[in-house]
The first five atom37 places (N, CA, C, CB, O) and aatype in JSON, in Angstrom:
{
  "aatype": [12, 15, 9, 9, 11, 2, 9, 13, 1, 7, 7, 0, 19, 0, 10, 15, 0, 19, 10, 10, 15, 15, 4, 0, 0, 9, 16, 13, 19, 11, 14, 3, 7, 16, 16, 3, 6, 14, 19, 17, 14, 5, 17, 3, 11, 19, 1, 13, 3, 2, 7, 5, 7, 9, 13, 14, 2, 1, 3, 2, 10, 2, 5, 19, 16, 0, 7, 12, 15, 11, 3, 5, 10, 18, 18, 10, 10, 7, 1, 14, 8, 18, 3, 3, 0, 17, 1, 14, 19, 6, 17, 2, 18, 10, 13, 18, 13, 1, 16, 14, 7, 11, 7, 16, 2, 3, 19, 15, 16, 4, 5, 18, 11, 19, 10, 13, 3, 11, 3, 12, 9, 0, 1, 2, 13, 18, 17, 2, 14, 9, 3, 14, 0, 3, 7, 19, 4, 14, 14, 0, 14],
  "atom_mask": [
    [1, 1, 1, 1, 1],
    [1, 1, 1, 1, 1],
    [1, 1, 1, 1, 1],
    [1, 1, 1, 1, 1],
    [1, 1, 1, 1, 1],
    [1, 1, 1, 1, 1],
    [1, 1, 1, 1, 1],
    [1, 1, 1, 1, 1],
    [1, 1, 1, 1, 1],
    [1, 1, 1, 0, 1],
    [1, 1, 1, 0, 1],
    [1, 1, 1, 1, 1],
    [1, 1, 1, 1, 1],
    [1, 1, 1, 1, 1],
    [1, 1, 1, 1, 1],
    [1, 1, 1, 1, 1],
    [1, 1, 1, 1, 1],
    [1, 1, 1, 1, 1],
    [1, 1, 1, 1, 1],
    [1, 1, 1, 1, 1],
    [1, 1, 1, 1, 1],
    [1, 1, 1, 1, 1],
    [1, 1, 1, 1, 1],
    [1, 1, 1, 1, 1],
    [1, 1, 1, 1, 1],
    [1, 1, 1, 1, 1],
    [1, 1, 1, 1, 1],
    [1, 1, 1, 1, 1],
    [1, 1, 1, 1, 1],
    [1, 1, 1, 1, 1],
    [1, 1, 1, 1, 1],
    [1, 1, 1, 1, 1],
    [1, 1, 1, 0, 1],
    [1, 1, 1, 1, 1],
    [1, 1, 1, 1, 1],
    [1, 1, 1, 1, 1],
    [1, 1, 1, 1, 1],
    [1, 1, 1, 1, 1],
    [1, 1, 1, 1, 1],
    [1, 1, 1, 1, 1],
    [1, 1, 1, 1, 1],
    [1, 1, 1, 1, 1],
    [1, 1, 1, 1, 1],
    [1, 1, 1, 1, 1],
    [1, 1, 1, 1, 1],
    [1, 1, 1, 1, 1],
    [1, 1, 1, 1, 1],
    [1, 1, 1, 1, 1],
    [1, 1, 1, 1, 1],
    [1, 1, 1, 1, 1],
    [1, 1, 1, 0, 1],
    [1, 1, 1, 1, 1],
    [1, 1, 1, 0, 1],
    [1, 1, 1, 1, 1],
    [1, 1, 1, 1, 1],
    [1, 1, 1, 1, 1],
    [1, 1, 1, 1, 1],
    [1, 1, 1, 1, 1],
    [1, 1, 1, 1, 1],
    [1, 1, 1, 1, 1],
    [1, 1, 1, 1, 1],
    [1, 1, 1, 1, 1],
    [1, 1, 1, 1, 1],
    [1, 1, 1, 1, 1],
    [1, 1, 1, 1, 1],
    [1, 1, 1, 1, 1],
    [1, 1, 1, 0, 1],
    [1, 1, 1, 1, 1],
    [1, 1, 1, 1, 1],
    [1, 1, 1, 1, 1],
    [1, 1, 1, 1, 1],
    [1, 1, 1, 1, 1],
    [1, 1, 1, 1, 1],
    [1, 1, 1, 1, 1],
    [1, 1, 1, 1, 1],
    [1, 1, 1, 1, 1],
    [1, 1, 1, 1, 1],
    [1, 1, 1, 0, 1],
    [1, 1, 1, 1, 1],
    [1, 1, 1, 1, 1],
    [1, 1, 1, 1, 1],
    [1, 1, 1, 1, 1],
    [1, 1, 1, 1, 1],
    [1, 1, 1, 1, 1],
    [1, 1, 1, 1, 1],
    [1, 1, 1, 1, 1],
    [1, 1, 1, 1, 1],
    [1, 1, 1, 1, 1],
    [1, 1, 1, 1, 1],
    [1, 1, 1, 1, 1],
    [1, 1, 1, 1, 1],
    [1, 1, 1, 1, 1],
    [1, 1, 1, 1, 1],
    [1, 1, 1, 1, 1],
    [1, 1, 1, 1, 1],
    [1, 1, 1, 1, 1],
    [1, 1, 1, 1, 1],
    [1, 1, 1, 1, 1],
    [1, 1, 1, 1, 1],
    [1, 1, 1, 1, 1],
    [1, 1, 1, 0, 1],
    [1, 1, 1, 1, 1],
    [1, 1, 1, 0, 1],
    [1, 1, 1, 1, 1],
    [1, 1, 1, 1, 1],
    [1, 1, 1, 1, 1],
    [1, 1, 1, 1, 1],
    [1, 1, 1, 1, 1],
    [1, 1, 1, 1, 1],
    [1, 1, 1, 1, 1],
    [1, 1, 1, 1, 1],
    [1, 1, 1, 1, 1],
    [1, 1, 1, 1, 1],
    [1, 1, 1, 1, 1],
    [1, 1, 1, 1, 1],
    [1, 1, 1, 1, 1],
    [1, 1, 1, 1, 1],
    [1, 1, 1, 1, 1],
    [1, 1, 1, 1, 1],
    [1, 1, 1, 1, 1],
    [1, 1, 1, 1, 1],
    [1, 1, 1, 1, 1],
    [1, 1, 1, 1, 1],
    [1, 1, 1, 1, 1],
    [1, 1, 1, 1, 1],
    [1, 1, 1, 1, 1],
    [1, 1, 1, 1, 1],
    [1, 1, 1, 1, 1],
    [1, 1, 1, 1, 1],
    [1, 1, 1, 1, 1],
    [1, 1, 1, 1, 1],
    [1, 1, 1, 1, 1],
    [1, 1, 1, 1, 1],
    [1, 1, 1, 1, 1],
    [1, 1, 1, 0, 1],
    [1, 1, 1, 1, 1],
    [1, 1, 1, 1, 1],
    [1, 1, 1, 1, 1],
    [1, 1, 1, 1, 1],
    [1, 1, 1, 1, 1],
    [1, 1, 1, 1, 1]
  ],
  "atom_positions": [
    [[-8.88, -74.56, 23.05], [-8.52, -73.42, 23.26], [-9.0, -72.05, 23.08], [-7.76, -73.5, 22.89], [-8.83, -71.13, 23.88]],
    [[-9.72, -71.97, 21.76], [-10.05, -70.68, 21.25], [-11.5, -70.44, 21.97], [-10.07, -70.65, 19.53], [-12.17, -69.41, 21.83]],
    [[-11.86, -71.54, 22.74], [-13.13, -71.28, 23.39], [-12.82, -70.53, 24.85], [-13.95, -72.74, 23.58], [-13.61, -69.74, 25.38]],
    [[-11.65, -70.87, 25.35], [-11.13, -70.23, 26.53], [-10.82, -68.89, 26.22], [-9.97, -70.89, 27.08], [-11.26, -68.03, 26.99]],
    [[-10.04, -68.49, 25.09], [-9.86, -67.25, 24.92], [-11.0, -66.34, 24.8], [-9.14, -67.17, 23.97], [-11.07, -65.19, 25.25]],
    [[-12.02, -67.08, 24.06], [-13.4, -66.22, 23.9], [-13.9, -65.7, 25.2], [-14.61, -67.1, 23.28], [-14.15, -64.53, 25.49]],
    [[-14.0, -66.9, 26.01], [-14.3, -66.7, 27.28], [-13.79, -65.68, 28.26], [-14.11, -67.69, 27.7], [-14.44, -65.0, 29.05]],
    [[-12.54, -65.7, 28.05], [-11.69, -64.62, 28.91], [-11.77, -63.36, 28.24], [-10.11, -64.98, 29.09], [-11.63, -62.35, 28.94]],
    [[-12.0, -63.21, 26.84], [-12.04, -61.94, 26.19], [-13.62, -61.32, 26.63], [-11.77, -62.16, 24.43], [-13.83, -60.18, 27.02]],
    [[-14.43, -62.18, 26.49], [-15.95, -61.89, 26.75], [-15.74, -61.27, 28.51], [0.0, 0.0, 0.0], [-16.06, -60.14, 28.89]],
    [[-15.24, -62.17, 29.24], [-15.06, -61.44, 30.7], [-14.56, -60.19, 30.8], [0.0, 0.0, 0.0], [-15.09, -59.34, 31.51]],
    [[-13.39, -59.97, 30.03], [-12.44, -58.94, 30.13], [-13.63, -57.64, 29.62], [-10.87, -59.27, 29.03], [-13.71, -56.57, 30.23]],
    [[-14.27, -57.91, 28.7], [-14.96, -56.95, 27.97], [-16.09, -56.42, 28.83], [-15.45, -57.51, 26.66], [-16.33, -55.21, 28.85]],
    [[-16.81, -57.32, 29.56], [-17.6, -57.32, 30.72], [-17.3, -56.41, 31.76], [-17.61, -58.5, 31.23], [-17.96, -55.43, 32.09]],
    [[-16.06, -56.89, 32.33], [-15.55, -56.27, 33.54], [-15.33, -54.72, 33.12], [-14.12, -57.04, 34.06], [-15.89, -53.82, 33.75]],
    [[-14.36, -54.42, 31.84], [-14.21, -52.93, 31.39], [-15.54, -52.41, 31.37], [-13.51, -52.7, 29.95], [-15.7, -51.42, 32.08]],
    [[-16.65, -52.86, 30.67], [-17.75, -51.99, 30.69], [-18.15, -51.51, 32.25], [-18.96, -52.74, 29.97], [-18.42, -50.33, 32.47]],
    [[-18.17, -52.5, 33.29], [-18.71, -52.28, 34.47], [-17.67, -51.15, 35.12], [-18.88, -53.68, 35.28], [-18.16, -50.16, 35.66]],
    [[-16.64, -51.26, 35.08], [-15.71, -50.28, 35.45], [-15.69, -48.96, 34.79], [-14.52, -50.8, 35.3], [-15.32, -47.97, 35.4]],
    [[-16.08, -48.92, 33.59], [-16.08, -47.79, 32.77], [-17.47, -46.84, 33.2], [-16.08, -48.33, 31.16], [-17.46, -45.61, 33.31]],
    [[-18.67, -47.77, 33.43], [-19.96, -47.22, 33.72], [-19.74, -46.68, 35.11], [-21.17, -48.28, 33.61], [-20.28, -45.6, 35.36]],
    [[-19.02, -47.26, 36.09], [-18.94, -46.89, 37.39], [-18.13, -45.53, 37.65], [-18.36, -48.02, 38.1], [-18.26, -44.8, 38.63]],
    [[-17.2, -45.31, 36.45], [-16.36, -44.28, 36.4], [-17.04, -43.07, 36.05], [-15.33, -44.53, 35.57], [-16.53, -42.0, 36.37]],
    [[-18.24, -43.11, 35.36], [-19.05, -41.92, 35.06], [-19.45, -41.1, 36.17], [-20.21, -42.29, 34.4], [-19.72, -39.91, 36.0]],
    [[-19.51, -41.67, 37.28], [-20.23, -40.6, 38.53], [-18.86, -40.36, 39.36], [-21.72, -41.47, 39.74], [-19.02, -40.06, 40.54]],
    [[-17.75, -40.45, 38.95], [-16.74, -39.9, 39.73], [-15.95, -38.66, 39.47], [-15.96, -40.78, 39.85], [-15.3, -38.49, 38.43]],
    [[-16.03, -37.82, 40.42], [-15.59, -36.51, 40.15], [-14.12, -36.56, 39.72], [-15.81, -35.6, 41.36], [-13.42, -37.49, 40.13]],
    [[-13.62, -35.61, 38.93], [-12.5, -35.35, 38.27], [-11.75, -34.6, 39.49], [-12.75, -34.53, 36.86], [-12.05, -33.45, 39.81]],
    [[-10.85, -35.29, 40.07], [-10.14, -34.54, 41.05], [-8.68, -34.08, 40.86], [-10.17, -35.28, 42.15], [-7.92, -35.03, 40.7]],
    [[-8.14, -32.98, 40.84], [-6.92, -32.6, 40.5], [-6.06, -32.91, 41.78], [-6.91, -31.12, 40.02], [-6.58, -33.07, 42.89]],
    [[-4.72, -33.0, 41.54], [-3.65, -33.51, 42.3], [-3.91, -32.61, 43.66], [-2.1, -33.33, 41.52], [-3.76, -33.31, 44.66]],
    [[-4.25, -31.22, 43.95], [-4.27, -30.32, 44.76], [-5.55, -30.82, 45.62], [-4.27, -28.94, 44.08], [-5.81, -30.32, 46.71]],
    [[-6.28, -31.78, 45.07], [-7.64, -31.95, 45.72], [-8.85, -30.88, 45.44], [0.0, 0.0, 0.0], [-9.67, -30.51, 46.28]],
    [[-8.79, -30.51, 44.23], [-9.9, -29.35, 44.0], [-10.45, -30.1, 42.78], [-9.31, -27.57, 43.67], [-9.81, -30.93, 42.13]],
    [[-11.75, -29.71, 42.54], [-12.21, -29.67, 41.25], [-13.29, -28.9, 40.74], [-12.46, -30.73, 40.98], [-14.08, -28.4, 41.54]],
    [[-13.44, -28.73, 39.45], [-14.22, -27.64, 38.91], [-15.6, -28.0, 39.01], [-13.87, -27.32, 37.5], [-16.51, -27.17, 38.99]],
    [[-15.75, -29.14, 39.12], [-17.19, -29.54, 39.18], [-17.52, -31.03, 39.94], [-17.72, -29.58, 37.62], [-17.25, -32.14, 39.48]],
    [[-18.11, -30.76, 41.12], [-18.28, -32.21, 42.0], [-19.25, -33.01, 41.11], [-19.01, -32.02, 43.72], [-20.16, -32.41, 40.53]],
    [[-19.1, -34.36, 40.98], [-20.23, -35.07, 40.56], [-20.63, -36.02, 41.57], [-20.0, -35.73, 39.32], [-19.75, -36.7, 42.08]],
    [[-21.76, -36.15, 41.9], [-22.74, -36.71, 43.15], [-23.29, -38.2, 42.51], [-24.29, -35.46, 43.53], [-23.77, -38.47, 41.41]],
    [[-23.01, -38.99, 43.65], [-23.47, -40.47, 43.45], [-25.13, -40.42, 43.1], [-23.13, -41.45, 44.96], [-25.43, -39.23, 42.94]],
    [[-25.96, -41.03, 42.99], [-27.26, -41.0, 43.11], [-27.47, -41.34, 44.5], [-27.93, -41.84, 42.17], [-26.98, -42.3, 45.1]],
    [[-28.39, -40.29, 45.04], [-28.47, -40.26, 46.43], [-29.05, -41.74, 47.17], [-29.41, -39.0, 46.73], [-28.75, -42.13, 48.29]],
    [[-29.79, -42.29, 46.38], [-30.22, -43.45, 47.23], [-29.65, -44.62, 46.92], [-31.56, -43.68, 47.2], [-30.29, -45.64, 47.2]],
    [[-28.28, -44.74, 46.24], [-27.65, -45.86, 46.09], [-26.64, -46.17, 47.14], [-27.13, -45.85, 44.89], [-25.56, -46.65, 46.79]],
    [[-26.92, -45.92, 48.44], [-26.1, -45.81, 49.44], [-25.66, -47.45, 49.4], [-26.82, -45.14, 50.84], [-26.56, -48.23, 49.1]],
    [[-24.52, -47.92, 49.65], [-24.0, -49.46, 49.7], [-23.86, -49.82, 51.19], [-22.45, -49.68, 48.91], [-23.65, -50.99, 51.49]],
    [[-23.96, -48.85, 52.17], [-23.4, -49.33, 53.56], [-24.76, -48.87, 54.53], [-21.7, -48.43, 54.06], [-25.77, -48.35, 54.04]],
    [[-24.6, -49.12, 55.75], [-25.56, -48.71, 56.84], [-26.94, -49.3, 56.12], [-25.56, -46.88, 57.19], [-27.86, -48.55, 55.81]],
    [[-26.99, -50.63, 55.91], [-28.28, -50.88, 55.35], [-28.83, -50.05, 54.41], [-29.11, -50.93, 56.25], [-30.02, -49.77, 54.55]],
    [[-28.3, -49.66, 53.58], [-28.7, -48.8, 52.32], [-29.2, -47.43, 52.85], [0.0, 0.0, 0.0], [-30.03, -46.84, 52.17]],
    [[-28.8, -46.94, 53.9], [-29.35, -45.75, 54.62], [-28.04, -44.89, 54.66], [-30.04, -46.11, 56.18], [-26.97, -45.48, 54.47]],
    [[-28.06, -43.33, 54.92], [-27.13, -42.75, 55.42], [-27.47, -42.76, 57.0], [0.0, 0.0, 0.0], [-28.28, -43.54, 57.5]],
    [[-26.73, -41.75, 57.74], [-26.78, -41.8, 59.01], [-27.05, -40.06, 59.8], [-25.35, -42.6, 59.36], [-26.43, -39.05, 59.45]],
    [[-27.84, -40.1, 60.61], [-27.74, -38.82, 61.61], [-26.23, -38.55, 62.05], [-28.67, -39.09, 63.03], [-25.83, -39.27, 62.97]],
    [[-25.32, -37.58, 61.51], [-23.96, -37.68, 62.07], [-24.13, -36.73, 63.22], [-22.73, -37.3, 61.04], [-25.03, -35.91, 63.32]],
    [[-23.07, -36.95, 64.14], [-22.61, -36.5, 65.48], [-22.1, -34.87, 64.78], [-21.18, -37.72, 66.31], [-21.15, -34.73, 64.01]],
    [[-22.88, -33.89, 65.22], [-22.45, -32.57, 64.76], [-21.18, -32.02, 65.3], [-23.45, -31.64, 65.06], [-20.45, -31.18, 64.77]],
    [[-21.02, -32.7, 66.62], [-19.68, -32.29, 67.14], [-18.52, -32.82, 66.24], [-19.49, -32.81, 68.62], [-17.66, -32.08, 65.75]],
    [[-18.57, -34.14, 66.09], [-17.78, -34.81, 65.14], [-17.46, -33.87, 63.71], [-18.58, -36.18, 64.82], [-16.33, -33.53, 63.35]],
    [[-18.64, -33.56, 63.06], [-18.88, -33.07, 61.82], [-18.24, -31.47, 61.76], [-20.5, -33.2, 61.55], [-17.71, -30.92, 60.8]],
    [[-18.47, -30.97, 63.05], [-17.76, -29.42, 63.22], [-16.18, -29.6, 63.47], [-18.46, -28.49, 64.69], [-15.49, -28.58, 63.54]],
    [[-15.6, -30.89, 63.61], [-14.13, -30.76, 63.73], [-13.6, -31.2, 62.43], [-13.52, -31.6, 64.93], [-12.39, -31.41, 62.53]],
    [[-14.05, -31.42, 61.25], [-13.68, -32.05, 60.35], [-13.09, -30.38, 59.56], [-14.97, -33.17, 59.7], [-13.68, -29.31, 59.46]],
    [[-11.87, -30.74, 59.18], [-10.92, -29.61, 58.49], [-10.17, -30.16, 57.59], [-9.96, -28.87, 59.4], [-9.78, -31.33, 57.58]],
    [[-9.9, -29.14, 56.63], [-8.84, -29.57, 55.57], [-7.52, -29.74, 56.2], [-8.69, -28.52, 54.4], [-7.15, -28.99, 57.1]],
    [[-6.63, -30.92, 55.64], [-5.45, -31.27, 56.38], [-5.61, -32.59, 57.1], [0.0, 0.0, 0.0], [-4.63, -33.04, 57.71]],
    [[-6.76, -33.26, 57.09], [-6.93, -34.21, 58.05], [-6.78, -35.43, 57.05], [-8.34, -34.07, 58.95], [-7.0, -35.37, 55.83]],
    [[-6.33, -36.67, 57.86], [-6.1, -37.87, 57.21], [-7.43, -38.53, 57.0], [-5.15, -38.72, 57.98], [-8.48, -38.17, 57.53]],
    [[-7.23, -39.73, 55.99], [-8.48, -40.5, 56.01], [-8.8, -41.16, 57.29], [-8.45, -41.5, 54.99], [-9.97, -41.33, 57.63]],
    [[-7.81, -41.54, 57.98], [-8.06, -42.39, 59.5], [-8.74, -41.33, 60.19], [-6.55, -42.95, 60.48], [-9.75, -41.73, 60.78]],
    [[-8.47, -40.02, 60.31], [-9.0, -39.21, 61.16], [-10.2, -38.89, 60.77], [-8.31, -38.21, 61.39], [-10.91, -38.43, 61.67]],
    [[-10.87, -39.03, 59.25], [-12.22, -38.59, 58.99], [-13.01, -39.96, 59.4], [-12.45, -38.05, 57.33], [-14.17, -39.94, 59.83]],
    [[-12.37, -40.96, 59.25], [-13.06, -42.35, 59.29], [-13.49, -42.29, 60.75], [-12.03, -43.76, 58.89], [-14.65, -42.6, 61.04]],
    [[-12.73, -41.95, 61.58], [-12.83, -41.68, 63.0], [-13.95, -40.72, 63.29], [-11.52, -41.12, 63.53], [-14.77, -41.16, 64.1]],
    [[-14.16, -39.58, 62.83], [-15.32, -38.82, 63.02], [-16.61, -39.1, 62.26], [-14.98, -37.58, 62.78], [-17.72, -38.97, 62.77]],
    [[-16.36, -39.52, 60.92], [-17.64, -39.69, 60.19], [-18.0, -41.0, 59.86], [-17.65, -38.99, 59.02], [-19.07, -41.21, 59.29]],
    [[-17.11, -42.04, 60.19], [-17.34, -43.37, 59.83], [-16.92, -43.45, 58.23], [0.0, 0.0, 0.0], [-16.43, -42.56, 57.53]],
    [[-17.25, -44.71, 57.92], [-16.66, -45.11, 56.34], [-17.69, -44.38, 55.32], [-16.68, -47.03, 55.98], [-18.82, -44.0, 55.62]],
    [[-17.14, -44.27, 54.22], [-17.85, -43.52, 53.33], [-19.19, -44.29, 52.84], [-16.92, -43.15, 52.18], [-18.99, -45.45, 52.47]],
    [[-20.52, -43.81, 52.78], [-21.54, -44.61, 52.49], [-22.06, -45.08, 51.07], [-22.41, -44.05, 53.06], [-23.12, -45.64, 50.77]],
    [[-20.88, -44.64, 50.19], [-21.41, -45.06, 48.74], [-19.91, -46.09, 48.41], [-21.73, -43.36, 47.41], [-18.98, -46.23, 49.2]],
    [[-19.99, -46.55, 47.4], [-18.8, -47.54, 47.01], [-17.47, -46.44, 46.59], [-19.34, -48.67, 45.48], [-17.12, -46.19, 45.44]],
    [[-16.9, -45.93, 47.78], [-15.92, -44.78, 47.72], [-14.6, -45.36, 48.27], [-16.41, -43.45, 48.59], [-13.51, -44.89, 47.94]],
    [[-14.72, -46.34, 49.07], [-13.83, -46.98, 49.82], [-12.55, -47.2, 49.01], [-14.41, -48.21, 50.32], [-11.44, -46.9, 49.45]],
    [[-12.71, -47.64, 48.03], [-11.72, -47.98, 46.94], [-11.23, -46.82, 45.96], [-12.35, -49.06, 46.08], [-10.36, -46.95, 45.09]],
    [[-11.85, -45.81, 46.23], [-11.48, -44.4, 45.46], [-10.62, -43.69, 46.26], [-12.7, -43.43, 45.13], [-10.92, -43.26, 47.37]],
    [[-9.45, -43.56, 45.66], [-8.32, -42.77, 46.64], [-8.54, -41.34, 46.64], [-6.73, -42.98, 46.16], [-7.91, -40.76, 47.52]],
    [[-9.28, -40.61, 45.88], [-9.16, -39.12, 46.07], [-10.76, -38.71, 46.32], [-8.4, -38.29, 44.65], [-10.93, -37.5, 46.16]],
    [[-11.78, -39.35, 46.61], [-13.11, -39.11, 46.87], [-13.99, -40.04, 47.6], [-13.62, -38.9, 45.8], [-14.15, -41.22, 47.29]],
    [[-14.57, -39.39, 48.65], [-15.45, -39.92, 49.64], [-16.87, -39.27, 49.67], [-14.79, -39.77, 50.98], [-17.02, -38.04, 49.7]],
    [[-17.97, -40.2, 49.65], [-19.27, -39.54, 49.8], [-20.08, -40.11, 50.81], [-20.02, -39.55, 48.59], [-20.05, -41.32, 50.98]],
    [[-20.89, -39.29, 51.59], [-21.7, -39.56, 52.59], [-23.26, -38.92, 52.29], [-20.98, -38.99, 53.87], [-23.58, -37.93, 51.64]],
    [[-24.02, -39.83, 52.98], [-25.41, -39.38, 53.08], [-25.94, -39.13, 54.54], [-26.28, -40.42, 52.41], [-26.05, -40.04, 55.37]],
    [[-26.25, -37.88, 54.76], [-26.68, -37.29, 56.13], [-27.84, -36.88, 56.16], [-25.97, -36.26, 56.6], [-28.37, -36.32, 55.2]],
    [[-28.55, -37.16, 57.6], [-30.0, -36.84, 57.89], [-29.75, -35.69, 58.94], [-30.96, -38.2, 58.5], [-28.66, -35.69, 59.5]],
    [[-30.54, -34.84, 59.2], [-30.55, -33.83, 60.1], [-32.03, -33.49, 60.58], [-29.86, -32.66, 59.47], [-32.96, -33.33, 59.79]],
    [[-32.15, -33.4, 61.77], [-33.75, -33.17, 62.44], [-33.97, -31.63, 61.96], [-33.87, -33.34, 64.48], [-33.16, -30.76, 62.29]],
    [[-34.99, -31.38, 61.27], [-35.17, -29.94, 60.92], [-36.56, -29.87, 60.86], [-34.48, -29.43, 59.59], [-37.21, -30.08, 59.84]],
    [[-37.16, -29.48, 62.27], [-38.73, -29.25, 62.34], [-39.25, -28.27, 61.27], [-39.16, -28.65, 63.78], [-38.71, -27.19, 61.04]],
    [[-40.28, -28.71, 60.66], [-40.8, -27.86, 59.4], [-40.26, -28.03, 58.44], [0.0, 0.0, 0.0], [-40.83, -27.56, 57.45]],
    [[-39.32, -28.54, 58.29], [-38.32, -28.84, 56.64], [-38.19, -30.54, 56.42], [-36.23, -28.08, 56.78], [-38.19, -31.47, 57.24]],
    [[-38.09, -30.5, 55.07], [-37.73, -31.84, 54.89], [-38.98, -32.96, 54.9], [0.0, 0.0, 0.0], [-40.14, -32.53, 54.94]],
    [[-38.79, -34.09, 54.87], [-39.65, -35.2, 54.87], [-39.74, -35.91, 56.27], [-39.18, -36.15, 53.82], [-38.87, -36.68, 56.67]],
    [[-40.87, -35.59, 56.97], [-41.24, -36.09, 58.44], [-40.13, -34.98, 59.36], [-40.83, -38.12, 58.69], [-39.65, -35.38, 60.42]],
    [[-39.9, -33.98, 58.98], [-39.0, -33.17, 59.88], [-37.53, -33.38, 59.81], [-39.36, -33.4, 61.24], [-36.71, -32.98, 60.63]],
    [[-37.26, -34.15, 58.58], [-35.83, -34.61, 58.65], [-35.26, -34.14, 57.12], [-35.71, -36.42, 58.99], [-35.76, -34.56, 56.07]],
    [[-34.36, -33.41, 57.18], [-33.67, -33.02, 55.75], [-32.48, -33.94, 55.48], [-33.1, -31.41, 55.73], [-31.87, -34.48, 56.41]],
    [[-32.08, -34.15, 53.99], [-31.27, -35.16, 53.65], [-30.02, -34.41, 52.91], [-32.08, -36.24, 52.75], [-30.36, -33.73, 51.94]],
    [[-28.77, -34.43, 53.19], [-27.93, -34.02, 52.42], [-26.62, -34.93, 52.18], [-27.7, -32.83, 52.87], [-26.17, -35.62, 53.1]],
    [[-26.04, -34.89, 50.91], [-24.77, -35.53, 50.62], [-23.85, -34.79, 50.98], [-24.53, -35.86, 49.37], [-24.16, -33.61, 51.14]],
    [[-22.51, -35.18, 51.22], [-21.49, -34.82, 52.0], [-20.34, -35.29, 51.11], [-21.56, -35.42, 53.44], [-20.24, -36.52, 51.06]],
    [[-19.37, -34.55, 50.34], [-18.22, -35.19, 49.82], [-17.04, -34.56, 50.31], [-18.21, -35.21, 48.38], [-17.09, -33.37, 50.64]],
    [[-15.83, -35.31, 50.43], [-14.68, -35.06, 50.7], [-13.78, -35.33, 49.54], [-14.38, -35.69, 51.81], [-13.76, -36.41, 48.95]],
    [[-12.96, -34.2, 49.2], [-11.79, -34.73, 48.33], [-10.75, -34.76, 48.77], [-11.55, -34.19, 47.28], [-10.57, -34.05, 49.76]],
    [[-9.87, -35.38, 48.38], [-8.17, -35.67, 48.88], [-7.29, -35.19, 47.8], [-7.73, -37.43, 49.12], [-7.59, -35.29, 46.62]],
    [[-6.35, -34.75, 48.17], [-5.22, -34.37, 47.15], [-4.29, -35.47, 47.01], [-4.4, -33.1, 47.57], [-4.57, -36.46, 47.69]],
    [[-3.23, -35.54, 46.29], [-2.43, -36.65, 45.69], [-1.79, -37.12, 47.14], [-1.22, -36.12, 44.36], [-1.45, -38.31, 47.09]],
    [[-1.61, -36.68, 48.03], [-1.14, -37.32, 49.28], [-2.14, -37.96, 50.18], [-0.47, -36.36, 50.06], [-1.84, -38.49, 51.24]],
    [[-3.42, -37.86, 49.67], [-4.41, -38.74, 50.47], [-4.82, -37.82, 51.73], [-3.66, -40.28, 50.98], [-5.34, -38.3, 52.74]],
    [[-4.56, -36.53, 51.59], [-5.06, -35.47, 52.78], [-6.3, -34.9, 52.34], [-4.0, -34.2, 53.09], [-6.39, -34.62, 51.14]],
    [[-7.24, -34.69, 53.09], [-8.46, -34.13, 52.73], [-8.24, -32.59, 52.6], [-9.56, -34.5, 53.77], [-7.63, -31.89, 53.42]],
    [[-8.79, -32.21, 51.54], [-8.73, -30.89, 50.89], [-9.95, -30.14, 50.64], [-8.14, -31.02, 49.7], [-9.81, -28.92, 50.77]],
    [[-10.87, -30.46, 50.38], [-12.1, -30.0, 50.12], [-13.37, -30.43, 50.39], [-12.11, -29.88, 49.18], [-13.52, -31.6, 50.03]],
    [[-14.53, -29.85, 50.98], [-15.63, -30.48, 51.33], [-16.74, -29.86, 50.42], [-15.85, -30.37, 52.83], [-16.6, -28.68, 50.1]],
    [[-17.76, -30.52, 50.01], [-18.93, -30.05, 49.36], [-20.22, -30.36, 49.92], [-18.94, -30.49, 48.12], [-20.15, -31.31, 50.69]],
    [[-21.28, -29.92, 49.81], [-22.54, -30.3, 50.4], [-23.48, -30.29, 49.27], [-23.0, -29.36, 51.56], [-23.33, -29.44, 48.39]],
    [[-24.43, -31.14, 49.2], [-25.65, -31.33, 48.31], [-27.13, -31.36, 48.87], [-25.47, -32.58, 47.64], [-27.42, -32.35, 49.55]],
    [[-27.81, -30.69, 48.73], [-28.97, -30.69, 49.49], [-29.92, -31.71, 48.58], [-29.57, -29.12, 49.72], [-29.97, -31.53, 47.37]],
    [[-30.52, -32.56, 49.06], [-31.52, -33.59, 48.64], [-32.83, -33.37, 48.9], [-31.28, -34.77, 49.16], [-33.66, -33.27, 48.0]],
    [[-33.15, -33.26, 50.36], [-34.56, -33.13, 50.61], [-34.65, -32.23, 51.9], [-35.28, -34.6, 50.79], [-34.42, -32.72, 53.0]],
    [[-34.96, -30.96, 51.73], [-35.6, -30.49, 50.42], [-34.43, -30.01, 49.42], [-36.67, -29.21, 50.72], [-33.28, -29.74, 49.77]],
    [[-34.9, -29.95, 48.2], [-33.73, -29.74, 47.21], [-33.21, -28.58, 47.47], [-34.04, -29.77, 45.79], [-31.99, -28.41, 47.35]],
    [[-34.12, -27.48, 47.89], [-33.6, -25.97, 48.13], [-32.76, -25.73, 49.68], [-35.09, -24.88, 48.08], [-32.39, -24.63, 50.1]],
    [[-32.62, -26.8, 50.26], [-32.37, -26.86, 51.57], [-30.78, -26.18, 51.87], [0.0, 0.0, 0.0], [-30.06, -25.86, 50.93]],
    [[-30.43, -26.04, 53.05], [-29.04, -25.54, 53.47], [-28.71, -26.77, 54.18], [-28.94, -24.09, 54.42], [-29.33, -27.4, 55.04]],
    [[-27.41, -27.0, 53.55], [-26.67, -28.3, 54.18], [-25.25, -27.8, 54.73], [-26.41, -29.59, 52.96], [-24.55, -27.03, 54.07]],
    [[-24.91, -28.25, 55.86], [-25.68, -28.68, 56.77], [-26.68, -27.47, 57.45], [-24.76, -29.34, 57.71], [-26.32, -26.3, 57.56]],
    [[-27.92, -27.95, 57.84], [-28.76, -26.94, 58.22], [-28.34, -26.51, 59.62], [-30.19, -27.37, 58.12], [-27.59, -27.27, 60.24]],
    [[-28.78, -25.34, 60.22], [-28.6, -24.87, 61.32], [-28.95, -25.82, 62.52], [-29.25, -23.76, 61.29], [-29.92, -26.55, 62.35]],
    [[-28.27, -25.91, 63.73], [-28.66, -26.77, 64.68], [-30.12, -26.25, 65.27], [-27.52, -26.87, 65.73], [-30.68, -26.88, 66.16]]
  ]
}
């Protein structure tokens, strides 16, 4: 019986360590959907779309506004690219944009973050330039 308890305790400790380590990269989001400091996932740790981001549809991206539901955002942008689907208040994406003369191979890379309020309504949106690091996100069409 004590062996089973020790195995259970060891598993619980390991699970707790994994959960706590993954929490380190989560933005603290206030109930109104704001934050004092967005925390970004490691840009190259995309979990979906074969470990890559996407070239977003600019018309869809231009329609994104505060007050949208998760279903509306999912329709316009697709699922979050990182392990965010289980996070109720934060979704992160990795987007590529064709930018002649900028970025790698004329492509700029940007992270995009959506923060939700306590009612799961999109409230705030943030951009993080990856390549080039001093780039503008989203770049002009």
